[in-house]
N, C-alpha and C positions, 0 to 999 in steps of 0.2 A: 504494500500500500504506500501511496505517496503522502507527503506532509499534509496536503489538503484533506484527504479522507481521514487520516488519523486525527487531525485537529478537530474535524467535525465529530468523529466518534467520541473523543474526549469531552468536547463541550456538551454533546448530547447526553452522555452517560452521567456526568456530574450534574448537569442541569435537571435531568429527570429525577435523580436521587434527591437533590435539594428540594425539588418541587413536591416531593412527598410530604414535606414538613411545613411548607409555607401555608397552604390552605388549612391545615389542621390548626396552626397557630391563630390564624385569622378567625376561623370558625369557633374554636374553643373560647377565645377571648370574648367573643360576643355572648356565647351561652353562659359563661361564668359571670359576666356583667349582668345578664338578665336574672340569673339565680340570686346574685347578691342584692340586686335591686328588690327582688321579692322578699328577701330577708329583712332589708331595711324598712320596707313598707309594712310588712306583716308582723315582724318581730318573731317569726318562727325560726328556731335554731336549726331546724332541719334544712332550710335553704342555705344557711351559713355552712353547714356541713357539706352540702352539695358543692358549693363554690370551692371549698377547701379540697374536697376529694378530686374533682375534675381539674382543679388548679394544679395538682401534683402532676397529672399527665401533661397539662399544658406546659409546665416548666421544663419537664424532661424533653418534650418535643421542641420547645423554643431553644434550649441549649444546643441540641443536635443541629437544628436548623441554622443557627448562627455559625457553627463550625463548618457546615457544608456550604454555606453561602459565601464565606470568605474567598474560597477558591474561584468563584465565578468572575469576580472583578479582576483578579490577578491574571486570569486567562486572556483577557483583552490585551494585556501587555506582553504576555509570554508567547501565546500562539497566534495572536491576531494583531501584531504591531502595525502592519500597514493599514488595517481597518481603523485602529486607534488614532493613527496620525491623520487619516482622512476625515474622521467624523468626531474626533475627541472634543472639539470646541462646541459641538452640539450635544453629544451623548454624555459628556462628562458632567454637565450642569445638573441634570436631574438625578444622576447617581450620587453626586456630592450632597445635594439637598436631602436625598433619602437617608444618607448616612448621618449627616450632621443634625437633621431635624427629626425625621421620623424614628430612626433607630435609637437615637439618644433619648427621645421622648418615651419610647417603649421601655428602654432599659432603666431609666430613672424611676418611672412609676411602677415597674415590676418590682424593683427593690422596696419601694414604699409599701406595695401590696403584700409582699412576702413577710416583711418584718413589722408591718403596721397593725396586725390583728391585736386588738385590745390595747394598743398604744396610742392610736389616734381615734377620733370620733368615727362613728359608723358612716356618716356622710362623707367625710374626708377619705376614708378607706374605699368607699364605693366610687368616689370620684377617681381614685387611683386606677381601678380596674377599667373604668370607662375610658380613661386616658390611654391605657394600654391598648384597648380595642381601637381607639382613634389612631394610635401610632401604627398599628398593623395595617390599618386602612390607608394611611398616608404612605406607608412604605410601598404598598401595592400601587398607589397612584403614581409615584415617581418612577418606579421600575417600569410600569406600563407606559409612562410617558416616553421613556427611552425606547422601549420596544416598538411603540406605535410609530416613532420616527423611522424605524427600520422598515416598517410595513408601508407607511405612507409619508414620505419626507415633506415637511412643511417648515416654515419659519427660518429659512437659511438662505445663504448666498454663497456662490462658489468664489474662492479667492486663492489664486496660485495652486489650483488643483486640490484644494481642501474645502470641505463644507464648514461654514462659519455661521453661528446663530445670529440672526438679525431681527428676530421677532419672537420674544419669549412667550408672549400671549398666544401667538399662533401655535406654539409648541404644546402648551397646556390645554388648548381648545381644539386640538387635532381631532378631526372627525373619527379617525380610527380609535383614538383613546376614548371617545365618548361612547362607542359601542363595545369596546373591549373591556373597559373597566367594570361596568355593571355585570357583564357576563362572568368575569373572573371572580369578582367579589361574591356574587351569589353562589357560584360553584364552591367557593371556600366556605361559606356559611353552611352549605349542604354537606360538605366534607366533615366539618365539626359535628354537625347534627347527626349524621349517620354513624360516626364513630361512637357517640354517646348512646344512640339507640341500639347499636350493635352490641356494645359491652353490656348495656342494661338488659337487653334481651337474653344474653347468655346467663347473667346472674339470676334473672327471673326463672329461666329454665332450670337452673340448679337450686332454685328456691332459697337463695341466699340474699338476705336484706331486701326482701321483695318490695316492701312499700317504698323504701328509699329509691330503688332503681325504677320502680314504676313511675314515680314522680319525675325522675330524671328523664325517663323515656318519653313521657307526655310532653314535657317542655321542649325537648329536642325534636320530637316528631312534628310539632307545630312549626318550628323553625325549618325543619327539613322539607316539609311539603311546600311551604311558601317559597323557599329559596329554589327548590327543584323546578317548580312551575316558572319562577322568575328566570331561571337559567334558560329554559326553553324559549321564553319570550325574547330575552336579550340576545340569544343565539340567532333567532330569526332576524332581528334587526342587524346583527353583525353580518349574516349571510347576504342580506340585501346591500349592505355597504360594500362587500367584496365584489359584487357584480359591477360596481362602478369603478373601484380603485384597483382591484387585483382580479380581473376577470379570468386570468389564466389559472389562478388558484381555485376559483369557483368551478371552472370547467374540469380541472383535474380531479377535484373532489367528487364530481359526478361521472367521471370516466367519459367525458363528452368530447369525442374527436371532431365531429362535424357539428354545425349549428343545429340546435335542438328542434327548430321549426316552431310554429305558433299554432296551438299552445305547446309548451314543452312538458314532456313526461319525466318524472323523477325515477331514476334507476335504483331499485332496491338492492339488487345484487347482479354481478356480472363477472365473467372470466375475461380479464383484460390482457391483451397482447400488445405491450408497448413497442415491440420491434416492428410489427406490421401495422400498428396503430388501428387495431380493430378490437371489438368486443364480441363475445359469444355468450349464449345462455343468459341473456338479459331478462330480468323481471322488472317491469316498469309500472308506475302508477300514473295514468294520464292526468294532465293539467297541473300536477303537484309542483313540478319544477318552476313553472311560471308563477305559481302562487308564492312559493318560497322566495323567488327572486324579486317579484314586483307587487306582492299582496293582491294579485288579481289573477284570474284564470285565463290569462292571455299574455303573449309576449314571448319572444325568442331569446335564447341565451347562446352566445357565441361559443363555438367549439375550439379545441386546442389547435387544430390545423389552421383555422382562420386567424387566430390570435398569433400563432407562430409567424405567419406571413406579415402581419401588422408589426410585430416586434422587430422583425428583421429590417423592415423599412425604417423603423424609428431608432433602433439601437445598433444596427449593423448585423453582419452575419453571426450566427451562433445558434445554439439549442436552448430555447427558452421554455421548454416543457419540463416541469418538475417530475420527480419519480411518481408516476401516476398510481401505481398499485398502492404504495404506502399512503399517499394522500387520500385515495378513494376509501380504503378500508379503515384507516384511522378515523375518518369522519363517521363511518357507520358504527364503529365500535363505540365512539362517543355518544352517538344518538341512541343506540340500544341500551347502554349503561344508564344514560339519563332517563330514558323512558321507564326502565325498571325502577329507578328511584321514585319517579312520580307514582307508579302503580303501588309500590310498597307504602309510600307516604299517604296515599289516598285511603288505603285499607286501614292503616293505623288510625287515621282520622275517623273512619267509620266505626272502628272498635271503641274509640273514645266517646264518640257521639252516642253510641248505643250503650255506653257504660259497661262494656265487656272486657275492659282491661284488667279486671280483677282475676279473670281466668281466661287469658287469650289462648288461641289455638297453638299447640306445640309446633306445628309445622310453620306457622307464621313467625313465631319467635326464632326458629332456626333460619328462616329466610332473612329476617332482620339482622341476625348475627352476621351471616355471610354478606349481607347488604352493605356492611361497613367497607367492603372492598370496592363497591361500585364507584364512589366518587374518585378515588385515586386512579382507577382504570379510565374513567371519563376524562379526568384532568390530564392524564398523560397522553391519551389518544388525541385530545383536543390540541395540546401544544405541539405534538408531532405534526398534526395536520397544518397548524398555523405556520410552523417554521419550515417544514419540508416543502409545503405548498408554495413557499416564496422563492424556492431555488429556481434559477442559479444565482439569485441576488442575495447579498448580505443587506444592503440598503436598496430597496426596490427602485430600479431604474437608474441608479447612480453607481453602484459598486457591486461587482460579482464576488462570490465566495472565494473563487480561485485567486482573485487579486487581493484578498484580505489577509492572507496568512503571513506569518513572520518569515522573511526570506532566509534568515540565517539559522533557523532551527532545523535540526536533522530529523528524519523520520524515526531513527533509532531512539533518540532522546524522547520523542513524543510517545513512542510505543512503550518505553520503559515507564514513563509517568502514567500512561493509561492503565497499565497493569498494576502499578503501585497504588495509585489513587483508588481504583476499583476494589482492590484487596482491603485497603483501609476502610473504605465505605462499607464493604460487606461486614467487617468486624464491628464498625460503628452501628450498623443496622441491627446486628444480633444483640449487641449490648443494650440498645434502646428497647428492643422487644422484650428482653429480659427484665429491664426496669419497669416497663409497662405491666408485664405479667405479675411482678412482685407487688406493685401497688394495687392492682386489681384483685389479686389473691387476698391481700390483707383486708380490703374493703374499707368502707367509710367509718367503721366503729372500732378499728383495731387498737386505738389509743384508750378505749374505755375500760379495758380489762387487762390485768397483769399478764395473763397467760394466752392472750391472743383470741379468746373466745368473744364472739361478736353477737350482740342482740340488737335487733331493730325495734325500738319502742313503738313504732307505728305498724308493726307486722305481727301476726299471730304466731309466726314461726320464729323460734330461737334457733340460730344457726351457728355452726362453726364453719370457717372458710376452708373449702377444699377445692382448689382450682383444678378439677380433674373431671 
């Protein structure tokens, strides 16, 4: 492999691993803030215990997320120095603001929240966790500001072959950012919610601290269904924006070689042959592609062959078609995972409405436990589609990935670092899972008894924790 492919593999592997933790931090911070708000308003110590229990998982996740995130910015200088030189005057500003404003805000108030129990007033302590939640949101905003520039460059001028920012307001009001931010944040809220419902479902299945985890489940389920439906709505808006700004990505995500015709049919599944540029075994839903693209049941979508010819006229000779299979299937994996989240969330709402959460179906609880994997799958597939679908560009229309790599870094050194970092990340992931299991095994009442026996005062069952 050459340095370009190895650099791409390293950035993809470290970014995907890091992004397992980011949505969890954003989502759990919101849920913990809601739980503590209920504690302050109602004075019920059980909500305080909820905030503390789920807060332990949040802190473990946050710590690992920070460690894995440090490498991301270093890679811009290590593997992508030509890219950094080209776009640093634009890209550097939001990243610097994210570190100096959002991350420091999170870190400061996390410290106050950890050590402030019973040392500051309830309202001040509540303010701390809401500031943490705000900090995680601001971090997402500034990171996505930088990413949105790569997808749809605005607010810059070219000077001596480099992009220089000349309109900061245009950068933070980028149309790509306005559709990407809500989609990402809502996905993060769903991630935190399904983590809580999944763990709660497991503990309820084991009849451990049932009342505590039932309450946690119900709070998270409400957040989960609202955010899951919101993700779908925001994703629809993002798809329509892609038709205007990155039509090649949209065409690749549909496996559309030729223009769709009017009205356009949405391809459910297909066998894609990128060499001969044809599909076989297609299953299509009439009119749906037009609706997804224009919110009406008419309108044609350009195919990749048409767009390839247009891009050659605009940018010069080259292959402007991204890896079609990866883009096509990652989009469908995201859609399927998101749809399953909505279905599970709706059924949870049905059980809560009918007051059947006292004795929910065992099969449903099992589905909810495994459902905690759905948001990470959807998040990963969505980002793969977003980034792979932009190829061959690093900055769309301005700089290709091939021109972005560091010229003096050898393939061997990158390969060594890929292997090393992935091995370290694997160990880090195992350690984190072990810490999660330890906290979950102890449960929310482990501090109440000297010998680890736990009793939930709101449940008829006295339990001992056996995570088995």
